[in-house]
ZATIMAR-961051 format. One line per field, with one value per residue (C-alpha): x, y, z; residue number from 1; residue in one letter. Coordinates in nm, 3 decimals, decimal comma, padded with zeros to 5 digits. Layout:
px = [X_...]
py = [Y_...]
pz = [Z_...]
nr = [NUM_...]
rest = [A_...]
This chain:
px = [00,006_00,288_00,440_00,109_00,075_00,432_00,388_00,035_00,063_00,414_00,546_00,231_00,363_00,672_00,487_00,200_00,455_00,642_00,287_00,219_00,538_00,431_00,089_00,152_00,319_00,436_00,505_00,682_00,520_00,804_00,760_00,831_01,104_00,991_01,000_01,236_01,114_01,240_01,060_00,802_00,739_00,970_01,093_01,429_01,457_01,199_01,148_01,127_01,066_01,396_01,459_01,733_01,841_01,845_01,913_01,767_02,051_01,787_01,602_01,918_02,087_01,759_01,744_02,119_02,118_02,439_02,671_02,390_02,289_02,667_02,714_02,381_02,402_02,775_02,685_02,377_02,510_02,886_02,919_03,220_03,180_03,345_03,139_02,822_02,927_02,969_02,613_02,435_02,607_02,556_02,483_02,387_02,590_02,387_02,475_02,130_02,105_02,002_01,670_01,768_02,083_02,103_02,358_02,530_02,622_02,584_02,220_02,121_01,831_01,870_01,640_01,338_01,516_01,784_01,520_01,337_01,638_01,687_01,324_01,365_01,677_01,478_01,191_01,407_01,553_01,210_01,107_01,420_01,428_01,037_01,053_00,813_01,108_01,450_01,583_01,630_01,431_01,349_01,276_01,081_01,229_01,260_01,560_01,639_01,612_01,717_01,565_01,766_02,114_02,391_02,167_02,199_02,391_02,584_02,254_02,051_02,328_02,237_02,137_02,358_02,237_02,142_01,926_02,164_02,152_02,512_02,535_02,339_01,963_01,923_02,150_02,039_01,679_01,717_01,501_01,208_01,244_01,270_00,928_00,824_00,769_00,439_00,355_00,052_00,048_-00,194_-00,254_-00,179_-00,237_00,005_00,110_00,162_-00,167_-00,353_-00,664_-00,930_-01,120_-00,832_-00,772_-00,505_-00,313_-00,256_00,001_00,009_00,338_00,391_00,566_00,842_00,782_00,787_01,081_01,042_01,357_01,416_01,617_01,472_01,570_01,570_01,817_02,018_02,054_02,161_02,446_02,555_02,540_02,763_02,998_03,061_03,161_03,390_03,545_03,631_03,817_03,980_04,056_04,066_04,082_03,711_03,436_03,149_02,847_02,583_02,265_02,034_01,727_01,865_01,552_01,488_01,814_01,657_01,905_01,793_02,088_02,418_02,671_03,012_03,249_03,363_03,050_02,893_02,561_02,389_02,225_02,546_02,769_02,999_03,093_03,437_03,410_03,690_03,627_03,686_03,392_03,154_03,282_03,047_03,292_03,001_02,968_03,278_03,576_03,729_03,938_04,105_03,846_04,070_03,914_03,552_03,582_03,646_03,268_03,264_03,527_03,351_03,015_03,158_03,320_03,009_02,804_03,050_03,054_03,416_03,405_03,422_03,417_03,549_03,844_04,173_04,468_04,826_04,804_05,081_05,178_05,147_05,341_05,168_05,366_05,574_05,453_05,451_05,121_05,126_04,848_04,847_05,014_05,297_05,370_04,993_04,764_04,904_04,661_04,325_03,979_03,856_03,585_03,825_04,022_03,696_03,651_04,023_04,022_04,310_04,448_04,603_04,265_04,099_04,396_04,346_03,975_03,969_04,293_04,365_04,009_03,786_04,057_04,129_03,879_03,579_03,699_03,704_03,353_03,196_03,366_03,191_02,855_02,853_02,866_03,222_03,387_03,039_02,837_02,531_02,308_02,196_02,005_02,320_02,556_02,928_02,919_03,244_03,291_03,575_03,855_03,870_04,207_04,394_04,674_04,947_04,854_04,962_04,689_04,413_04,566_04,549_04,204_04,084_04,112_04,055_04,384_04,587_04,422_04,098_03,929_03,568_03,327_03,138_02,799_02,924_03,020_02,673_02,494_02,724_02,666_02,293_02,298_02,402_02,135_01,846_01,896_02,154_01,997_02,215_01,984_02,015_02,037_01,774_01,762_01,442_01,127_00,876_00,826_00,500_00,356_00,190_-00,057_-00,202_-00,109_00,038_00,308_00,576_00,703_01,057_01,011_01,289_01,501_01,696_02,006_02,075_02,086_02,447_02,432_02,140_01,923_02,059_02,429_02,341_02,200_02,498_02,732_02,536_02,551_02,928_02,950_02,739_03,009_03,267_03,062_02,906_03,252_03,337_03,682_03,826_03,576_03,757_03,397_03,314_03,302_02,982_02,809_02,465_02,291_01,936_02,008_02,178_02,457_02,667_02,953_03,311_03,588_03,848_04,172_04,324_04,679_04,693_04,931_05,135_05,396_05,342_05,419_05,184_05,233_05,132_05,109_04,811_04,504_04,147_03,939_03,586_03,314_03,027_02,733_02,369_02,097_01,899_02,051_01,744_01,528_01,758_01,633_01,938_02,280_02,555_02,895_03,121_03,432_03,711_03,993_04,312_04,234_04,506_04,592_04,739_04,717_04,333_04,184_03,840_03,762_03,832_03,756_03,469_03,292_03,176_03,032_02,840_02,717_02,598_02,402_02,254_02,124_01,963_01,810_01,672_01,503_01,354_01,234_01,057_01,258_01,218_01,524_01,555_01,737_01,837_01,604_01,799_01,799_01,422_01,328_01,510_01,347_01,008_01,029_01,214_01,123_01,241_01,119_00,962_01,137_00,953_00,961_00,700_00,821_01,133_01,165_01,078_01,426_01,566_01,299_01,393_01,756_01,693_01,474_01,744_01,996_01,806_01,725_01,345_01,135_00,916_00,681_00,604_00,240_00,168_00,351_00,454_00,811_00,773_00,635_00,286_00,203_00,343_00,211_00,290_00,341_00,662_00,746_00,547_00,722_00,790_00,799_00,998_00,903_00,666_00,674_00,686_00,439_00,537_00,268_00,367_-00,004_-00,316_-00,460_-00,772_-00,565_-00,360_-00,438_-00,493_-00,240_-00,322_-00,333_-00,359_-00,145_-00,085_-00,158_-00,446_-00,197_-00,009_-00,329_-00,470_-00,132_-00,138_-00,513_-00,484_-00,201_-00,415_-00,707_-00,955_-01,252_-01,222_-01,467_-01,311_-01,450_-01,266_-00,931_-00,571_-00,436_-00,613_-00,744_-00,963_-01,054_-01,331_-01,339_-01,668_-01,776_-02,017_-02,128_-01,832_-01,576_-01,378_-01,438_-01,265_-01,401_-01,120_-01,193_-00,932_-00,861_-00,612_-00,293_-00,073_00,294_00,594_00,820_01,136_01,456_01,473_03,956_04,256_04,478_04,263_04,430_04,358_04,108_04,397_04,465_04,850_04,990_05,248_05,608_05,734_05,445_05,607_05,329_04,993_04,687_04,609_04,370_04,101_04,141]
py = [-00,001_00,244_00,161_00,233_00,558_00,652_00,595_00,728_01,037_01,143_01,047_01,120_01,398_01,193_00,881_01,076_01,242_00,917_00,740_01,011_00,965_00,601_00,660_00,997_00,983_01,259_01,211_01,480_01,593_01,716_02,014_01,993_02,236_02,505_02,437_02,661_02,721_02,934_03,238_03,009_02,779_02,500_02,310_02,342_02,210_02,013_01,768_01,419_01,068_00,878_00,569_00,457_00,084_-00,079_-00,438_-00,625_-00,836_-01,034_-01,169_-01,206_-01,426_-01,614_-01,733_-01,739_-01,487_-01,297_-01,377_-01,354_-01,026_-00,900_-00,997_-00,879_-00,525_-00,490_-00,525_-00,306_-00,024_-00,078_-00,087_-00,233_-00,611_-00,588_-00,287_-00,491_-00,798_-00,569_-00,436_-00,756_-00,897_-00,594_-00,689_-00,469_-00,473_-00,757_-00,975_-00,962_-00,866_-00,517_-00,506_-00,216_-00,071_00,184_00,129_00,454_00,632_00,414_00,306_00,657_00,825_00,643_00,700_00,509_00,308_00,165_00,123_-00,100_-00,310_-00,358_-00,452_-00,694_-00,855_-00,879_-01,050_-01,300_-01,397_-01,447_-01,659_-01,874_-01,945_-01,947_-01,690_-01,399_-01,148_-01,113_-00,857_-00,586_-00,271_00,030_00,343_00,621_00,958_01,251_01,427_01,750_01,679_01,885_01,761_01,948_01,814_02,072_02,355_02,656_02,457_02,775_02,959_02,687_02,563_02,238_02,064_01,800_01,454_01,587_01,836_02,138_02,409_02,461_02,738_02,936_03,018_02,717_02,861_03,245_03,160_02,858_02,996_03,071_02,741_02,521_02,576_02,470_02,096_02,024_01,748_01,527_01,432_01,137_00,867_00,503_00,186_-00,055_-00,185_00,171_00,165_00,512_00,530_00,668_00,850_01,001_01,358_01,468_01,791_01,856_02,127_02,129_02,155_02,472_02,401_02,610_02,907_02,849_03,074_03,163_03,289_03,522_03,256_03,119_02,757_02,762_03,059_02,900_02,602_02,791_02,948_02,615_02,439_02,697_02,714_02,332_02,328_02,645_02,488_02,163_02,385_02,645_02,459_02,776_02,767_02,881_03,052_03,266_03,386_03,637_03,730_03,997_04,188_04,544_04,718_04,544_04,368_04,037_03,765_03,541_03,307_03,270_02,987_02,901_02,617_02,392_02,282_02,016_01,807_01,913_01,568_01,400_01,693_01,440_01,227_01,309_01,692_01,915_02,207_02,471_02,342_02,483_02,840_03,090_03,310_03,546_03,710_03,588_03,628_03,962_04,052_04,338_04,367_04,497_04,674_04,587_04,865_05,130_05,140_05,334_05,590_05,628_05,688_05,935_06,139_06,131_06,252_06,535_06,640_06,556_06,275_06,417_06,101_06,306_06,462_06,318_06,212_06,037_05,672_05,431_05,557_05,823_05,918_05,975_06,029_05,725_05,515_05,478_05,330_05,169_05,057_04,668_04,775_04,952_05,161_05,244_05,343_05,688_05,992_05,842_05,968_05,888_05,690_05,478_05,441_05,315_05,053_04,941_04,947_05,189_05,239_05,567_05,695_05,616_05,765_06,079_06,058_05,960_06,068_06,394_06,517_06,388_06,402_06,150_06,289_06,283_05,940_05,814_05,958_05,788_05,449_05,465_05,602_05,289_05,078_04,947_04,868_04,805_04,490_04,483_04,332_04,033_03,754_03,517_03,447_03,560_03,849_04,038_04,400_04,438_04,702_05,055_05,193_05,415_05,611_05,701_05,915_05,591_05,416_05,650_05,636_05,263_05,259_05,425_05,090_04,856_04,792_04,914_04,895_04,806_04,467_04,388_04,116_03,984_04,065_04,432_04,466_04,349_04,586_04,869_04,788_04,739_05,088_05,191_04,986_05,103_05,473_05,551_05,384_05,170_04,906_04,654_04,291_04,040_03,667_03,607_03,706_03,607_03,431_03,268_03,119_02,795_02,810_03,150_03,202_03,552_03,643_03,888_04,001_04,165_04,514_04,671_04,887_05,197_05,293_05,612_05,762_05,754_05,936_06,086_05,895_06,076_06,009_05,627_05,633_05,790_05,565_05,252_05,385_05,403_05,065_04,933_05,033_04,831_04,530_04,642_04,759_04,428_04,540_04,717_04,661_04,455_04,311_04,226_03,848_03,923_04,069_03,897_03,951_04,101_04,233_04,551_04,445_04,691_04,553_04,556_04,302_04,287_04,098_04,161_04,027_03,870_03,963_03,678_03,729_04,106_04,144_04,123_03,796_03,808_03,440_03,448_03,661_03,704_03,744_03,865_04,021_04,228_04,383_04,413_04,376_04,495_04,841_05,022_04,811_04,612_04,274_04,109_04,230_03,975_03,899_03,610_03,591_03,326_03,290_03,186_03,004_02,757_02,962_03,296_03,431_03,451_03,782_03,859_03,934_03,571_03,371_03,531_03,704_03,390_03,254_03,575_03,574_03,212_03,257_03,607_03,492_03,194_03,401_03,660_03,424_03,246_03,564_03,623_03,925_03,976_04,026_04,344_04,328_04,611_04,633_04,407_04,135_04,187_04,165_03,863_03,682_03,811_03,676_03,348_03,289_03,010_02,654_02,533_02,219_01,906_01,911_01,662_01,404_01,616_01,703_02,074_02,167_01,996_02,203_02,521_02,448_02,371_02,676_02,900_02,777_02,840_03,196_03,124_03,308_03,065_03,026_02,719_02,621_02,340_02,186_01,852_01,771_01,658_01,842_01,689_01,942_02,264_02,557_02,640_02,275_02,127_02,266_02,583_02,903_03,146_03,514_03,793_03,794_03,497_03,287_02,890_02,761_02,451_02,262_02,007_01,913_01,877_02,205_02,185_02,122_02,433_02,746_03,062_03,327_03,697_03,855_04,209_04,433_04,163_04,230_04,049_03,840_03,722_03,660_03,453_03,262_03,173_03,073_02,872_02,668_02,594_02,512_02,776_02,937_03,314_03,589_03,947_04,286_04,601_04,652_04,702_04,542_04,332_04,536_04,252_03,894_03,675_03,314_03,109_02,756_02,650_02,291_02,183_02,392_02,685_03,027_03,346_03,696_03,949_04,340_04,534_04,895_05,091_05,176_05,457_05,368_05,589_05,584_05,407_05,607_05,565_04,437_04,463_04,202_03,985_04,100_04,461_04,454_04,397_04,613_04,644_04,749_05,024_04,954_05,097_04,945_04,837_04,705_04,571_04,442_04,078_03,881_03,626_03,270]
pz = [00,002_00,074_-00,265_-00,452_-00,258_-00,341_-00,708_-00,756_-00,525_-00,469_-00,811_-00,994_-01,217_-01,332_-01,411_-01,575_-01,816_-01,870_-01,976_-02,203_-02,407_-02,437_-02,580_-02,741_-03,089_-03,325_-03,696_-03,890_-04,224_-04,439_-04,642_-05,026_-05,134_-05,380_-05,757_-05,982_-06,321_-06,630_-06,738_-06,939_-06,646_-06,779_-06,457_-06,384_-06,017_-05,827_-05,560_-05,701_-05,541_-05,432_-05,262_-05,009_-05,011_-04,650_-04,533_-04,249_-04,099_-03,867_-04,194_-04,410_-04,132_-04,068_-04,427_-04,493_-04,786_-04,681_-04,974_-05,234_-05,111_-05,091_-05,459_-05,583_-05,415_-05,516_-05,892_-05,867_-05,642_-05,683_-05,320_-05,167_-05,086_-04,747_-04,649_-04,756_-04,546_-04,248_-04,306_-04,348_-04,038_-03,827_-03,444_-03,147_-02,825_-02,677_-02,977_-03,158_-03,531_-03,618_-03,800_-04,036_-04,174_-04,468_-04,740_-04,763_-04,974_-05,286_-05,200_-05,083_-05,268_-05,568_-05,869_-05,996_-06,267_-06,003_-05,749_-05,992_-06,053_-05,657_-05,629_-05,920_-05,722_-05,410_-05,585_-05,757_-05,422_-05,262_-05,553_-05,559_-05,176_-05,138_-04,845_-04,775_-04,717_-04,872_-04,606_-04,855_-04,794_-05,029_-04,806_-05,007_-04,966_-05,177_-05,346_-05,558_-05,914_-06,193_-06,522_-06,767_-06,599_-06,685_-06,818_-06,615_-06,341_-06,220_-06,178_-06,008_-05,776_-05,602_-05,290_-05,156_-05,033_-04,698_-04,848_-04,772_-05,037_-05,151_-05,419_-05,662_-05,649_-05,421_-05,173_-05,208_-05,155_-04,920_-04,665_-04,915_-05,106_-04,781_-04,648_-04,273_-04,196_-04,030_-03,770_-03,651_-03,259_-03,186_-02,916_-02,974_-02,803_-02,651_-02,997_-03,141_-03,361_-03,358_-03,173_-03,402_-03,147_-02,944_-02,970_-03,214_-03,314_-03,668_-03,792_-04,182_-04,368_-04,566_-04,878_-05,008_-05,240_-05,617_-05,789_-06,150_-06,311_-06,581_-06,770_-07,087_-07,118_-07,495_-07,499_-07,245_-07,454_-07,752_-07,534_-07,376_-07,712_-07,882_-07,593_-07,574_-07,958_-07,911_-07,578_-07,753_-08,017_-07,828_-07,510_-07,275_-06,905_-06,883_-07,092_-06,981_-07,166_-07,034_-07,236_-07,101_-07,205_-07,211_-07,154_-06,810_-06,742_-06,692_-06,758_-07,032_-07,017_-06,809_-06,860_-06,774_-06,872_-06,739_-06,575_-06,384_-06,340_-06,031_-06,031_-05,985_-05,846_-05,687_-06,006_-06,151_-06,114_-06,008_-05,769_-06,033_-06,227_-05,972_-06,013_-06,147_-06,330_-06,463_-06,130_-05,922_-06,156_-06,212_-06,534_-06,710_-06,967_-07,245_-07,556_-07,467_-07,208_-07,468_-07,493_-07,164_-07,286_-07,622_-07,442_-07,214_-07,486_-07,693_-07,380_-07,313_-07,697_-07,748_-07,980_-08,343_-08,589_-08,871_-08,677_-08,741_-08,536_-08,586_-08,489_-08,394_-08,044_-07,784_-07,472_-07,127_-06,801_-06,725_-07,031_-07,397_-07,536_-07,876_-08,104_-08,195_-08,530_-08,366_-08,676_-08,678_-08,997_-09,033_-08,990_-08,964_-08,827_-08,474_-08,642_-08,806_-08,474_-08,312_-08,587_-08,573_-08,193_-08,170_-07,830_-07,923_-08,033_-07,679_-07,481_-07,680_-07,620_-07,253_-07,101_-07,304_-07,382_-07,114_-06,843_-06,554_-06,322_-06,555_-06,692_-06,333_-06,267_-06,577_-06,483_-06,143_-06,300_-06,522_-06,215_-06,205_-05,873_-05,732_-05,697_-05,921_-05,673_-05,872_-05,675_-05,657_-05,383_-05,401_-05,646_-05,671_-05,668_-05,895_-05,857_-06,009_-05,827_-06,067_-05,898_-06,148_-06,473_-06,657_-06,480_-06,600_-06,946_-06,953_-06,819_-07,148_-07,319_-07,034_-06,872_-06,561_-06,224_-06,356_-06,289_-06,377_-06,370_-06,689_-06,549_-06,484_-06,848_-06,970_-06,741_-06,888_-07,251_-07,179_-07,059_-07,408_-07,572_-07,375_-07,391_-07,121_-06,812_-06,586_-06,449_-06,149_-06,311_-06,229_-06,258_-06,052_-06,228_-05,954_-05,624_-05,550_-05,223_-05,315_-05,021_-05,097_-05,456_-05,360_-05,615_-05,583_-05,917_-05,969_-06,125_-06,362_-06,140_-06,293_-06,086_-06,252_-06,612_-06,716_-07,061_-07,223_-07,473_-07,775_-07,674_-07,627_-07,963_-08,116_-07,919_-08,060_-08,423_-08,393_-08,242_-08,518_-08,769_-08,578_-08,678_-09,004_-09,172_-09,332_-09,434_-09,120_-08,856_-08,569_-08,494_-08,853_-08,756_-08,547_-08,854_-08,918_-09,231_-09,169_-08,808_-08,711_-08,448_-08,229_-08,053_-07,954_-07,953_-07,669_-07,612_-07,282_-07,189_-06,862_-06,562_-06,477_-06,181_-06,196_-06,566_-06,874_-07,069_-07,433_-07,453_-07,195_-07,292_-07,214_-07,546_-07,557_-07,756_-07,627_-07,806_-07,859_-08,142_-08,312_-08,288_-08,380_-08,115_-07,879_-07,768_-07,645_-07,492_-07,475_-07,382_-07,488_-07,280_-07,319_-07,077_-07,232_-07,564_-07,646_-07,943_-07,819_-08,168_-08,153_-08,053_-07,954_-08,322_-08,429_-08,130_-07,947_-08,208_-08,422_-08,091_-08,029_-08,386_-08,362_-08,034_-08,106_-08,448_-08,305_-08,009_-08,222_-08,446_-08,141_-08,000_-08,346_-08,439_-08,825_-09,010_-09,225_-09,571_-09,814_-10,112_-10,337_-10,086_-09,986_-10,357_-10,414_-10,115_-10,197_-10,538_-10,465_-10,108_-09,875_-09,881_-09,549_-09,443_-09,345_-08,932_-08,834_-08,594_-08,491_-08,131_-08,083_-08,004_-08,329_-08,527_-08,366_-08,444_-08,802_-08,860_-08,677_-08,903_-09,228_-09,083_-09,067_-08,789_-08,600_-08,306_-08,099_-07,990_-07,738_-07,427_-07,621_-07,691_-08,066_-08,356_-08,466_-08,736_-08,884_-09,069_-09,354_-09,471_-09,574_-09,941_-09,920_-10,008_-09,720_-09,793_-09,605_-09,236_-09,254_-08,943_-08,924_-08,655_-08,487_-08,303_-08,042_-07,948_-08,161_-08,265_-08,053_-07,752_-07,790_-07,592_-07,817_-07,720_-07,704_-08,058_-07,954_-08,168_-08,448_-08,808_-08,970_-09,185_-08,873_-08,683_-08,972_-08,993_-08,638_-08,630_-08,933_-08,780_-08,492_-08,706_-08,552_-08,731_-08,756_-08,778_-08,856_-08,792_-08,918_-09,076_-08,951_-08,635_-08,355_-08,071_-07,903_-07,941_-07,812_-07,804_-07,855_-07,920_-08,214_-08,247_-08,037_-08,240_-08,120_-08,310_-08,232_-08,325_-08,398_-08,391_-08,597_-08,596_-08,791_-08,604_-08,650_-08,624_-08,596_-08,908_-08,910_-08,952_-09,284_-09,247_-09,044_-08,873_-08,652_-08,325_-08,391_-08,098_-07,878_-07,586_-07,567_-07,214_-07,234_-07,268_-06,935_-06,712_-06,400_-06,196_-06,306_-06,136_-06,121_-06,312_-06,190_-06,147]
nr = [1_2_3_4_5_6_7_8_9_10_11_12_13_14_15_16_17_18_19_20_21_22_23_24_25_26_27_28_29_30_31_32_33_34_35_36_37_38_39_40_41_42_43_44_45_46_47_48_49_50_51_52_53_54_55_56_57_58_59_60_61_62_63_64_65_66_67_68_69_70_71_72_73_74_75_76_77_78_79_80_81_82_83_84_85_86_87_88_89_90_91_92_93_94_95_96_97_98_99_100_101_102_103_104_105_106_107_108_109_110_111_112_113_114_115_116_117_118_119_120_121_122_123_124_125_126_127_128_129_130_131_132_133_134_135_136_137_138_139_140_141_142_143_144_145_146_147_148_149_150_151_152_153_154_155_156_157_158_159_160_161_162_163_164_165_166_167_168_169_170_171_172_173_174_175_176_177_178_179_180_181_182_183_184_185_186_187_188_189_190_191_192_193_194_195_196_197_198_199_200_201_202_203_204_205_206_207_208_209_210_211_212_213_214_215_216_217_218_219_220_221_222_223_224_225_226_227_228_229_230_231_232_233_234_235_236_237_238_239_240_241_242_243_244_245_246_247_248_249_250_251_252_253_254_255_256_257_258_259_260_261_262_263_264_265_266_267_268_269_270_271_272_273_274_275_276_277_278_279_280_281_282_283_284_285_286_287_288_289_290_291_292_293_294_295_296_297_298_299_300_301_302_303_304_305_306_307_308_309_310_311_312_313_314_315_316_317_318_319_320_321_322_323_324_325_326_327_328_329_330_331_332_333_334_335_336_337_338_339_340_341_342_343_344_345_346_347_348_349_350_351_352_353_354_355_356_357_358_359_360_361_362_363_364_365_366_367_368_369_370_371_372_373_374_375_376_377_378_379_380_381_382_383_384_385_386_387_388_389_390_391_392_393_394_395_396_397_398_399_400_401_402_403_404_405_406_407_408_409_410_411_412_413_414_415_416_417_418_419_420_421_422_423_424_425_426_427_428_429_430_431_432_433_434_435_436_437_438_439_440_441_442_443_444_445_446_447_448_449_450_451_452_453_454_455_456_457_458_459_460_461_462_463_464_465_466_467_468_469_470_471_472_473_474_475_476_477_478_479_480_481_482_483_484_485_486_487_488_489_490_491_492_493_494_495_496_497_498_499_500_501_502_503_504_505_506_507_508_509_510_511_512_513_514_515_516_517_518_519_520_521_522_523_524_525_526_527_528_529_530_531_532_533_534_535_536_537_538_539_540_541_542_543_544_545_546_547_548_549_550_551_552_553_554_555_556_557_558_559_560_561_562_563_564_565_566_567_568_569_570_571_572_573_574_575_576_577_578_579_580_581_582_583_584_585_586_587_588_589_590_591_592_593_594_595_596_597_598_599_600_601_602_603_604_605_606_607_608_609_610_611_612_613_614_615_616_617_618_619_620_621_622_623_624_625_626_627_628_629_630_631_632_633_634_635_636_637_638_639_640_641_642_643_644_645_646_647_648_649_650_651_652_653_654_655_656_657_658_659_660_661_662_663_664_665_666_667_668_669_670_671_672_673_674_675_676_677_678_679_680_681_682_683_684_685_686_687_688_689_690_691_692_693_694_695_696_697_698_699_700_701_702_703_704_705_706_707_708_709_710_711_712_713_714_715_716_717]
rest = [X_X_X_X_X_X_X_X_X_X_X_X_X_X_X_X_X_X_X_X_X_X_X_X_X_X_X_X_X_X_X_X_X_X_X_X_X_X_X_X_X_X_X_X_X_X_X_X_X_X_X_X_X_X_X_X_X_X_X_X_X_X_X_X_X_X_X_X_X_X_X_X_X_X_X_X_X_X_X_X_X_X_X_X_X_X_X_X_X_X_X_X_X_X_X_X_X_X_X_X_X_X_X_X_X_X_X_X_X_X_X_X_X_X_X_X_X_X_X_X_X_X_X_X_X_X_X_X_X_X_X_X_X_X_X_X_X_X_X_X_X_X_X_X_X_X_X_X_X_X_X_X_X_X_X_X_X_X_X_X_X_X_X_X_X_X_X_X_X_X_X_X_X_X_X_X_X_X_X_X_X_X_X_X_X_X_X_X_X_X_X_X_X_X_X_X_X_X_X_X_X_X_X_X_X_X_X_X_X_X_X_X_X_X_X_X_X_X_X_X_X_X_X_X_X_X_X_X_X_X_X_X_X_X_X_X_X_X_X_X_X_X_X_X_X_X_X_X_X_X_X_X_X_X_X_X_X_X_X_X_X_X_X_X_X_X_X_X_X_X_X_X_X_X_X_X_X_X_X_X_X_X_X_X_X_X_X_X_X_X_X_X_X_X_X_X_X_X_X_X_X_X_X_X_X_X_X_X_X_X_X_X_X_X_X_X_X_X_X_X_X_X_X_X_X_X_X_X_X_X_X_X_X_X_X_X_X_X_X_X_X_X_X_X_X_X_X_X_X_X_X_X_X_X_X_X_X_X_X_X_X_X_X_X_X_X_X_X_X_X_X_X_X_X_X_X_X_X_X_X_X_X_X_X_X_X_X_X_X_X_X_X_X_X_X_X_X_X_X_X_X_X_X_X_X_X_X_X_X_X_X_X_X_X_X_X_X_X_X_X_X_X_X_X_X_X_X_X_X_X_X_X_X_X_X_X_X_X_X_X_X_X_X_X_X_X_X_X_X_X_X_X_X_X_X_X_X_X_X_X_X_X_X_X_X_X_X_X_X_X_X_X_X_X_X_X_X_X_X_X_X_X_X_X_X_X_X_X_X_X_X_X_X_X_X_X_X_X_X_X_X_X_X_X_X_X_X_X_X_X_X_X_X_X_X_X_X_X_X_X_X_X_X_X_X_X_X_X_X_X_X_X_X_X_X_X_X_X_X_X_X_X_X_X_X_X_X_X_X_X_X_X_X_X_X_X_X_X_X_X_X_X_X_X_X_X_X_X_X_X_X_X_X_X_X_X_X_X_X_X_X_X_X_X_X_X_X_X_X_X_X_X_X_X_X_X_X_X_X_X_X_X_X_X_X_X_X_X_X_X_X_X_X_X_X_X_X_X_X_X_X_X_X_X_X_X_X_X_X_X_X_X_X_X_X_X_X_X_X_X_X_X_X_X_X_X_X_X_X_X_X_X_X_X_X_X_X_X_X_X_X_X_X_X_X_X_X_X_X_X_X_X_X_X_X_X_X_X_X_X_X_X_X_X_X_X_X_X_X_X_X_X_X_X_X_X_X_X_X_X_X_X_X_X_X_X_X_X_X_X_X_X_X_X_X_X_X]
């Protein structure tokens, strides 16, 4: 009786608490990590089912399956046989076998295909030995999956096997993506089975936010495809390409080589493969930086394209600076100096005319020496620290105590393209709460007006001649027939052990197109191509050309030709190829290569039909429409602002009946159904539109440091 009294009264609180721990259970409800998509909604990162292989030593030893399971799992998982034997024979301290041991790391979070093979092996063992259980367990879990493998790997980053965010968007927005786990607390009986009528506490899991990027996975594919081809030929240390919409500074594509597959980040990859050079590496930019000097002198009214100067060399305090052609080209105009990428021209413009103080102010105003603020971790600020007069002179052509990131350069050239506005680059388009549907959209952000709209336009026209002058323009290898391209080459000699080494160079091309209505600004940068004789004009410009041509075609930007070419195409046309049965990506690549404008309709992966049909003659500006679903399944896009011809072409491709009211351009559309068939009513009105304004050596883009440069800034890894 005393003992009962002691337990029930004196120790009541202790035993009551202990009892509750026995009958109260808590199950964690894991939140799903938020999905990451491209700007069109195509999935780039998502949580997917995964399975962990485990073994039950109790069962395995009961039926004597040790060696069979060791051999089978060794072949399936490539797990060391000795480690497997330890697992299948694992015992507790009291000598009894464990009921479960996971096969780490080879059997941890495997995919569905490998899981099915392990299950088949388990079933074969049960059938062979006529036993109910083989002792092989498959524990269902989830893992981060990147369906496009290496595409945009440096942008996305990755999560490790424990679910920790390591880099990229995954790390920058880890808190938003992770969400909050929920739980359910319930009462159970002595066997651990839930008591249905017992009170329970339920806290739902809150899944992570969904992040939509500004990246377009098709443009990203064009970038990486061209980079892979060039990387194999040039064999550089690294390559970087960035493409952006200059009007908003939304990043359309960003890639580096070497790269990695975030699904298998641990497989045969060196640490350097994870480095995002686009935002972390700093370089002396070389002649691409001459764009800043040119824009500043145009803004200040100092640039006279028809004035003459003596090329070849120029003396500044402590240094003599040469053109790449040391004897020069004689007395030439400043416009010719821009086309030939003459260092002397830019020293005279930026150092003598503009002056060190104003030059430095423009460099600062264009955003150099400051982080851009893009939503990615680890962005470098760069260095702008001229001290001596020679430093200021060298800065006019992108050398000296000046180090910039690739992204800073893209932001600066975009400011020329968009009318003089320096803007914050963005790679996140929106963030959506999956529970409430609330969406936060990233708005374009203007930092400052660097130069006037008129000065930006004039600068762009001069840069266009760097590309369009097919005789002496240093950027002529970036010329695209039908598109007006503005750009600048760059060949920066690297600093090795404090001295410039002409055998090691960073070559690049930066520009935008079309000049009259810019859609894409882009930088191609190649660090130390194996052939040191290749400059930015011969190595980087052709890559720029290929990517830009494909991208503008993909965006539906029509080509504009001179009268003769337009007449020829209008008369002869281009024959539409047969694309049915190809994947959508294969069809896009084929049309881009033929210079044919196109648009895609549907969410399928293969082309099921096309319009116009194969063999039809496409006239100037006419689009090919690729349907990846049957016409009655395709959503009808907004046609507002389209001409009647364009609207009819698109609707004919879908197979929708059309009723038209008015003339000119579409101002409204109404979808109805008649007898089960879709019909769209279009209202058209006239629209008043504003009228349109109607070679040298391949290394001439090279920025040559001065003869007497005793010190120079370092370059990036």
